[in-house]
N, C-alpha and C positions, 0 to 999 in steps of 0.2 A: 351481421354481427353487431352493428350499432343499434339496430332495433331490439335485439335480444338484451343488450346492455341496458337500454332504456327501460325495458320491461322489468329487468331485475331490480333496477333502481326504484321504480315505482312500487314493485312488490315489497321491497324493504321498507319504503316509506309507509305503506299501508300497515305492515307488521308492527312498525314502531308506534303508529297511531292506535293500534288495537291493544298494545301492551298496557296492562293495568298500572296505575300509578303506584309508586312505592309508598307514598303518604296519603292520608285523607285529603280532600280538597281544602285549601286554605280558606280562612274566613275573610281574608282580604279587608280587614279592619285595621287601619293604621294605628288608632289609639290602643286597641287591645294587643296587637302584635308587638308594638314597641315595649309593652310591659310584660310580655310573656317570658317566662324563665327558660323556655326552649327555643326562643327566636333564632339564636345562632345556629343550633342544630337543624332546625326546620329549614332555614334559608340555605344552609350548606347542602342538605340532601336534595332540595329542589334544584339547585344549581348543578351539582355534580352527578347525582344519580338520575333524577328525572329530566335533567338538561332543559329546564324551563327558561324561556326568554320572556322577560316581563318588562315592558316599557310604558304601559299605560294603565295598569291596575291601580287601585287605591294604595297599594303597598309597594309600588314600583320604586319609589325613592328609597324606602327602607331596604328593599331587596338589593338595590345597587350599592347601598352603604355597607351591607353585610357581605356581599359576594363580589363586588366590583374589583377587588384586589386579586381575585383568583384567575389564573391563566388557564388555557386549555390543558396544558400539561398538569397543572394542579388538579383540575377536575378529573382528568383521566386517572391520575395516580390514586386519588381518594376513591373513585368509583371501583377501580380494580381491587384495592385492598379491602374495601368494605364488602365487596362481593365474596372475596375469599373468606373473610371472617364469618359472613352469613352462611356460606356453605358448610363450614366446620360446625357452626352453631346448630344448623338444621340437622346435620348428621347426628350430633349428640342428642338432640331433641327426639329424633326418630327412634333411637335406641331407648330413650327414657320411657317411651310408651310401654315397653316390655314389662316394666314394674307392675303395671295394672292389667295387662292383657295376657301375660304368661304365668303359668304356675311355677313354683320354685324348681320343680323337677325339669320342666321344659327349659327354663332359663339356664339351669346348670348344664343341660345338654348342648346348649348353643356353643359353648367353648370358644367364644370369639376371642381373638388375640387383641389384648389392649395393653397399653404401656402405663404403668403406675410407678411413680417414684424412680424413674430411670431403669425400670426392669420390666420385662414383658411377662404377662400373666394371663392365663386362660380362664381363670375362675371369675364369674360374674355374680354368682349367687350361691348361698349355702342355705338349704332348706332343712326342716325337721330338726332344729337345734334347740337345746335346752341349756340353761345356765348351770355351769359346773361349780364356779366359785366367784366370789365378789370381794373386793377390797377397796378401801378409801386411800387415795394417794396422800403422801406427806412430803414436805419439803418442796423442791422444785417441781415434782410431779403432781403437786396439788393445784396446779394452775387452773384457770377457768376452763380450758379446753381439755384438760386431762385430770379430772378430779376423781373419777371413779373408774375402776378397772373390772370388767366382767370377762370371764372365760367361758366359752361355749363348747359343747361337744354334741355329736349326733345323738338324738334320742333313740331309744331302743324300741319305741312304739312302731307298730306296723304301719306302712303307708296306707292312705285311703284307697278304696277300690278303684278310683279313677286314675291313680298314679302308680307308676312303677319306680323302684329305687333307681337312682342314677348310677350307672357303672363307671362314669368318668371320674378321674381323680380330681380332688379339689385342694387347692392351695392358694394362699394369698399372703402378700407381704404385710408385716406389721405396720400399724399406723395408716392403713389405707382408709380414706374417707368412705363411710358406708351408711346405708339407711337400714333401720331396724324396724320390723313390724312383727306382730305376734297375735296369738289367739289361744284360748283354752282348748285343750284336747277333748275330744268327745268321750264322755264317761269317766274321765280322770281329771283331778284338779291339778293339772300340769300345764304350765305355759309353754307353748311351742313357738319358736321364733324363726323368722326368715331374715337373712342378712344379705342385702344387695349392695354391690359396689356402686358408688355414686359416680357415674361417668360425666355428670354435669358440674362437678366440683372444679370449675375452671374460672379463669378471669376474663371471660369474653367481654363483659361490660367494661372493664377497665381498659382492655386492649382497644376496644372501639372508641372509648372516650379519649384515650391518648392519641389515637389516629386523628380524630376530629379536632383536637386542640391545635394541631399544626396548621389548620386551615381557617380557623376563626379570624375575624378581622383584628381582634386584639389578642390573638393566640401566639404560639411559639414561632415567630417569624424567622428567627435565626436557625432553629432546627429544620424548618421547612426549606430554607435556602440551601442547607447542606444535604438533607435527605432527598428532597424532591428535585430542586434545581441543580443539584450536584455541584454546588460551589466548592472549590478545593479547600481543604483544611489549611490553616495557617500555622507556621512554626516560628519559634523565636530561638535563634542560635545562642543567645546569651544564657539560655537555660540549660545548656549542655551539662550532663553530669560529670563530676570530677572522677579522676582515677580512683580516689578513695571510695566514692559512692558505688563504683562498679567492681570493686574488689571483693565483694562479699563471699560468694561461693565459687569463685573461679570460673566466671562466665567465659564462654568461648567467643570468638570474633563475631559470629552472627548474632549471638545473644546480646553482646555489647552494642551492636548497631541497632538492634530492636529497642533496647533500653534507651539509647540516646534519642531515637526518634520519638518515643513516647514522652520522655522527659522534656522535650522541646516543643511539644504540641500545645497550641493555644485552643484548638477545637477538639480534635480527636485523632487517634492513630490506631491502625489495625495491625495485629501481629498474626501472621499466617505461617503455619508449620505443620508438618506431618506428625502423627502421634510419636512420642518419644524423642522429639527434637529439643525439648527443654522449654516449652512455652510456660508451663506452670512455675518452674524455677525462675524464669525471667520476670514473670508477673510478681512473684514474691519479692524479688529484689527491687522492682520498681516501687512497690508499695512501701517497703522499708525506707527507700531513699526519699520518697515524697513525704513520708511521716517525719523523717529527720529534718526536712526543710520546713516543717511546721504546717504542712498541708493537711487538710481533713480529707480522708479517702473513703469513697463509697465503693465497696466491693459487692458486685451483683452479677447474677447470671439467671438464666431461665429456670434452673432446677436447684433444689436444696443441696443435692449431692455435689454439684459443681462448685457452689459457694463454699461448702464445708471442706472440700478437698484442699482449697487454697488456705482457708482459715486455719485448718489444723497445722499447716506448715508455718503459721505465724505465731503459734501459741507460746513458744519459748524464746521469742525475739524481743522481749521487753517492750511491747507495745500495748497501749490501752485499747482494748477491743470491745465491741458491742455487737451481739448477734440478735437481729430482729426476726420475727416470724413465728409460725406455729411450733411450739416446743415439741410436739409429737413428731415433727418431720426434721428436726435438727439433730445432727450427729451427736451421740452421747459425749464425745470428747469436747464438744462446744456448748453443752447445756449450761455450764457455769457462767457463760458469757451473756446469757439472756437477762432481761429485766426481771423476769419471774424468779430467777435464782437469787436475786439481791433482796428479795422480800419487799413489802410495801414501803414506799418512800415516806419519810416523816413529814415532809411538806413539799410545796410546789418547787421551791428552790432546789431541794435535793433531787427531785424528779428531773428538773431541767438540767441539772449538772450531770446526771447519769446519761442523758441523751446527747448533750453537747460536748462533754469533755473527751470522749473516746477519740483516738486518732484514726481508727478504722471502724466503720460501721458496715456490717455485712448483712445482706438480705437478698431475697429473690426479686427479680425484676417486677413481678406482678404485685409485690407488696408496695412498690413505689407509686405514689400518685404524682405523675409527671416527673 
């Protein structure tokens, strides 16, 4: 049994030696590496992903300076989540090749289930489309990302001999990020378009950067200590909410306890509850109480709908609100809270006031840079 174990260990070592490097070989030039804008990322990946031990190369001192603060736990954490991000990114890239390798009819027939704007949708492509109408937006709808509106419908032209009409039903949610391509029909001066759902419209780059920022030598050490090292959050009992602050909408006992915990948190607090237990109501009351204390509140979630669900409940509570993000994905009831709805700022002071004066700023997590 000991012999078998030794063989397994040696086999694992050989496999690791044969594993290709994640990054190209480093140039090992101390002068150039110190001045490289990617030195922090490069050293982090060498340490955590490639697990390089460097004690005698020309950049050994620089390597130690950039990665010496990282423990085994830190490296394992980064490597695990970087790998998961890469898996998701590779999956999206694999599907992206269909844009160039599959006809519109073939892609329509795939009917793959994807999630768009918090709703599941089977349609990936619409082929054989023509423009039915066109209009230029006005007011808030004339923003940079929503200046022109085109409406498409299926063309009545017969399909090409190599294609058969798709029998699958096609539907897509409004404001879905899409890619448009087209060509002139054979023998007729009509532009035929193909509309593909853009499955790569995600924030992988920002997600990866935010992960890496926790592990840089001059990065977010506090967040690393809480997220990776699991340092317990700190609370200040002197910040407990008053009865007046908790009397808003008749919170029950559990909701009051949750509100008290959040209001006394110096780092973070989590509210856990089954659907329908009043988490949204509790969050609304917490935001109102914090705003009345003169605090600036960032309301954020992974999806636009989750942000706007709470923001809509704050509309009539006499708070100064600002909604950041793509206007096409913001709930209609919250459109008037965007910067675009206010029109161009007269000067930099007015623009800064619009950004800094709101008591509550709402946006998705992927809009936030750190």
